[in-house]
C-alpha positions in Angstrom: 89.6 122.5 44.0 92.7 120.5 44.2 94.7 122.9 46.0 92.0 123.2 48.6 92.0 119.4 49.0 95.8 119.4 49.6 95.6 122.1 52.1 92.8 120.2 53.9 94.9 117.1 53.8 98.0 118.9 55.2 96.2 120.5 58.0 94.5 117.3 58.9 97.8 115.2 58.9 99.4 118.0 61.1 96.6 117.7 63.7 96.8 113.9 63.8 100.6 114.2 64.1 100.2 116.5 67.0 97.5 114.5 68.8 99.6 111.3 68.3 102.5 112.4 69.9 100.5 114.0 73.0 98.7 110.6 73.1 101.8 108.7 73.3 103.6 110.7 75.9 100.3 110.2 78.1 100.6 106.5 77.6 104.2 106.6 78.6 103.5 108.7 81.8 100.8 106.3 82.6 103.0 103.3 82.9 105.7 104.8 85.0 105.8 104.1 88.6 107.3 107.0 90.6 108.7 106.5 94.1 106.6 106.9 97.0 107.2 110.1 98.2 107.2 111.5 94.4 103.8 110.0 93.8 102.2 112.3 96.6 104.3 115.3 96.2 104.1 117.3 92.9 107.6 119.2 93.6 109.3 115.5 94.2 107.7 114.3 91.1 109.0 117.1 88.9 112.4 116.3 90.4 112.3 112.8 90.0 111.2 113.2 86.3 113.6 116.0 85.3 116.9 114.3 87.4 116.2 110.7 88.9 119.7 110.6 90.2 119.3 114.1 92.2 116.2 112.8 93.5 117.8 109.2 94.6 120.5 111.1 96.4 118.3 113.5 98.2 115.2 111.3 98.9 116.4 107.7 98.4 116.9 107.0 102.0 113.3 108.5 102.8 111.7 106.3 100.2 113.5 103.3 102.0 112.2 104.2 105.2 108.8 104.8 104.1 108.6 101.5 102.2 109.5 99.6 105.4 107.1 101.4 107.3 104.3 100.4 105.0 105.5 96.7 104.7 105.7 96.7 108.5 102.0 98.2 108.6 100.8 95.6 106.1 102.4 93.0 108.4 100.7 94.1 111.5 97.5 94.5 110.0 97.3 90.9 108.4 98.0 89.3 111.6 
């Protein structure tokens, strides 16, 4: 009977451990704020997650232009 309980405890702890890791990763991803272009495009988001420097080299200028356009749009709409 005790061997059975030990196996239940071992399996239960492995399940809790696996779900704990998945939950922590989900919380980390939820907190991150991707650049504007990467937030709207899955391919760019994957590039940003895997190699942020490469993303910045390729799309950093476009992100800046997008932010400036959005700020300008907010300014004109608020007046």
